[in-house]
N, C-alpha and C positions, 0 to 999 in steps of 0.2 A: 458474540453478538455485536459488541460495540463497533468492531471494525467494519461491519456491514453498513453502519449508519453513514459512513463517509463514501459509500459506494457510488451513490448517484452522481456526485460531482466528478469523481474520477472517471467513471464509465462514460458520462456525457461528453467529457472533453476528448476522450479517446475515439469515441464513435463519431463525434462531430467531424473530426479530421477525415475520417473515411467516407463521410456522406457528402462532403462539399463537391460542387461541380460548377461549371460555367453557367451563366444565366441563360434562360430560354432564348432571349433575343440574340445571343451570340452562338447558338447551337446549330448543329446540322439539321436540315429539314427532315431527315429520316429518323430523328430521335423523338421520343415522347417523354414528357416530363410530368412527374408527380410532385405536388407540394402538399405536405401533411401538416395540418395545424396541430400544435402540441399544447404547451402551457408555459409556466415559468421555468427558468433553467435549473432551479433547485428541486423541481418536482419530478414525479415518475412519468408524467405525460411526455416530457421532453425526452426522456430515455426511450419511451415507446417509439416515438417518431424517429429518433436517430437509429434505433435498433432495426426497425423495419427498413429504413433506407439503406442501412449497411448491407442487408442481404439482397435487396433489390439491385443496388449498384454493383454488387459482385457479379451479377448476371448481365450487366449492361451491354457488354460486347455481343452477347447472344440475342438479347431481347430488344435492344435499342431503347430501353426504358431507363431513365435516370430520375433520381429522387432527392429531394431535400426536405428538411423538417424544421422550419424556423420556430423560435419561441413566439407564442401568441398569448392573448388574454385568457384562454381557457375554453371550457365547453361551449358556452353560448356563442362566444366569438367564433369558434370553429364551425359550428353549424351555420352561422350567418355567412361566414367566409365561403363555405361550400355552396350555399344558396346563391351568393353573388358571383361565383365562378373564380374567386380569388384563390381558393383552396380546392384541391382535388379530393382529398380525404381529410379526416380530422378525428381527434380523440374527444369523446364526450361522455359525461356521466350518463348512466342508464336512465336517470330521472329526466335529464335534459333531452335525451333522445325521445323519450315518451312524450314530453311536453311539446317538442318541436313537431313530431309526427301528428299529434292529436290537437295541436293548437291551444294548449293550456299554459299556465304559468307565465314565464317570460315570453311565450309565443301566443298568448291569448289573442284570438282574432287573426293570427298569422300562421295558420297550420301549414306544415311543409310535407304534404303527402308524397313528394318525390324523394324524401329521405330514405336511404337504404342502409341496412346493417351489413357489416363485414364479419366481425367476430367480437366476442366479449373478451376482456382482459382481466386484470386483477381486481380484487375487492378494494373499496375505498371508504373507510369510515370517516364520518365527520369528526374531526379531532379538535378538541377545545383545550388549549394550553394557557394556563394563567400563572402569573407571577405568584410565588409563595406568600409574598407580603401584601397581596391584593385583597385577601379575605374571601376570595371566590372558592367555594367548595362544591357548589351545585349549579345547575343551569339558571335557576332563579336568582342566584347571587350576581348575575350579570347586570341586573337593573342598577342604573346609576353609575356604572363603571365605564371605563374607556375600552372599547372593544373594536378590534379590527374585524369587520364583517365581510371583507373581501372586495376586490376590485370589480366594477361592473363588467359583466361578460364572463366572469369566472364561475366555476362549479360551486366553490364554497359560498360565493355570494348568493347563488341560486338556492342552495340548500339552507343557508342561514335565513333567507327570506321565508322559506317554508316553515321553519321553526318559529320565526318571529310572528308570522301570521297565525300559527296555531296558539301561540301565547297571547295574542292580541297586542303585540309590541309594535312600535315604530322606531325609527332611528332616534326619536326624542326620548325613548326609554333609557338610552345610555347617555352618560355625560359627554361622551365622544363616540361617534360611529365612524371610524376611519375606513378608508377604502384602499389600503395599501395592497400591492400585489404580492405574490409569493416570495419574491426575492427581497422584499423590504420588511416583512413582518418580524422576522427573528431579531433583527437589529433594533427595531422599534420597541419590542418587548424588553430586550436587554438594556436599552437606554432609558427605560421607564417612561416612554412616550405613550404606551398603552398598557392596560392591565391584563388583557387576554387577547388571544388571536384564534380565529377559526380557520381550519384548513381541511378540505376534503382531499385525502391523499392516501396512497398505499404506504405501507411501512416495511422496513425502516425508511426514514426520510431525512434528507440532509438539513432542511430548514428547522425541523423539530430538534434534530441533533445539535445544530448550532445554538438554538435558544436554550436548551436544557444544559448545555455545557458552559454557557456564558452568564446565566442568571439562574438562581434557584427557582424552579418552576414546576408545576404539577399538571398532569393530564386530568381533566375533569370528566367524571361519568355523565353520560347523556342517556339516562334510562328511566326518567320519571314517567308519570301517566301520560303527559302530553306527547312525549316521544313515542311511547308505545302505541298511542292512538294514531300517530302519523304512520307508523309501520303497518298497522292494521288497515289503514285506509288506502295506502298506496302500495301496489304489488311490487314495485321496483325498489323498495327499501327493505332492508333486513337488519335485525339486531346483529351486532358485531363486537368482537373483543380485540383490543390492542394488547398484545402480550406484554407482561411485565418484564423488566430487565432490558428492554431495547434502548432506553434512554436514562441518562444520569438522573438520580433522584426519584425514579419512578419504577420501583421494584415489583409492583403489583399489577395484575391484569386490570384493565379498565373497560367497562362495558359502554358501548355507544351504539349508534346505528349508522347505516351508510348505504352506498350504492356500489355499482361496478363501473369500471372504465370500459368503454366500447369504442371500436373503430367504425366510423360511418362514412358514407359518401352520398352522392346523388344518383338517382336512377339513370341520369344522362351520362354518367362516367363511362368511359370506354370499357366494354366487357373484357377485352383481352388485357388491358392495363390492370384492372382489378384482379383478374384471374392470375396474372403473373405475380402480383403483389402477394396474394394469399399463398400461392405456391412457394414463393421465396421464403416466407416465414415458416411454413409447415415442413418444408424440405430441409430446413435448418433448425428444427424445433428445439432439439436438445441444446444447441448453442444459444438460441434465443432465450431460453429459460435461465441461462447462466448470466445474462447481462444485467439482471437486477434481482435482488432477493424477493421482491414482490411477484416475480414471474415464476418462482420455483415450483409452485403447486398447480400450475396451469395444466389442464387436460383438454385435448381437442373436442371431445364429446360435450363438455360443459361450455366451451367457448363458442360453439355454433348453435347452442340451444337456450342458454340462460341469459337473462338481462337484455334481450333484444325485442324492442317494441315495434320497430320498423321491419318490413320484409327484408330478406336477404337480397343483396345485389346479385344480378344474374351471373356475373363473373365469379363471385364467391360460391354461389350455388353450384355452378358448373364444376368447380374443383371438388367440392364436398361430395357431389354425386360420383365423380370419378374415384374417390377414395372409399365409396360405399358407406359414408357417414350419414347420408340422408337418401331417401328414396326418390 
């Protein structure tokens, strides 16, 4: 299991080379370009984007579609990037998708009814990792501690704010509420600049692996009455278990809650472009599933029906009808 924890970094580098291409400004007029918003380079979102682009670019000579997937600030930033036209597609947590489509949470008063789903990906539990010497054993122990709540625009920041609201907490609840992104959290924990870090991510994960191998640290259960109340209130959350043995010093299963990663776009995105993107993934599905351990248990019937608050994009719907997966 431990060797898988280094998988993200290795695969990301390999796929990145395959996904690079000339900028749209220098491209031929008959080519179409997809830009997929991802997340930090240590996270699974980045691998998602690079993996999708890998298969899209393999068909570029036939389809005229080329793809790149830069690192971004995460879920909220990706939805905003799609809305502004900076991104074509983006990876977003299922709760962020719901909030954007319905105008709640970070999108209060800014509903995005043009948001469209493409498919669901892997599950993503809210992962709380604390230094063993911090005295943190439960969620309530975060009070008065130095906690990285995530960078603005990220999925972990969004989910942490849901937890904080349910607890009646503000950033003043902590002695320090840092806003480091995914690439910075592990080193901050190891250097004793923070006591705990929150990360919404699929497992195994490179950043959690880095932290647990460089400092004695523990995954903290998130299963108290407050958390269970959040899950009961919001249909896009579910209780989840991080398997024991994935990370050094953490031999036992840890119960928490979380969301699912989803791929989204705008209603205005070109139908053929989205269709070819979906086709590229599902026609290489066995290969896609091998590109990260978090993808191993994906099944098409679940990917097109679960965790999707926004309607399917017409291009995705067209492919699923052709396959007989929807009527």
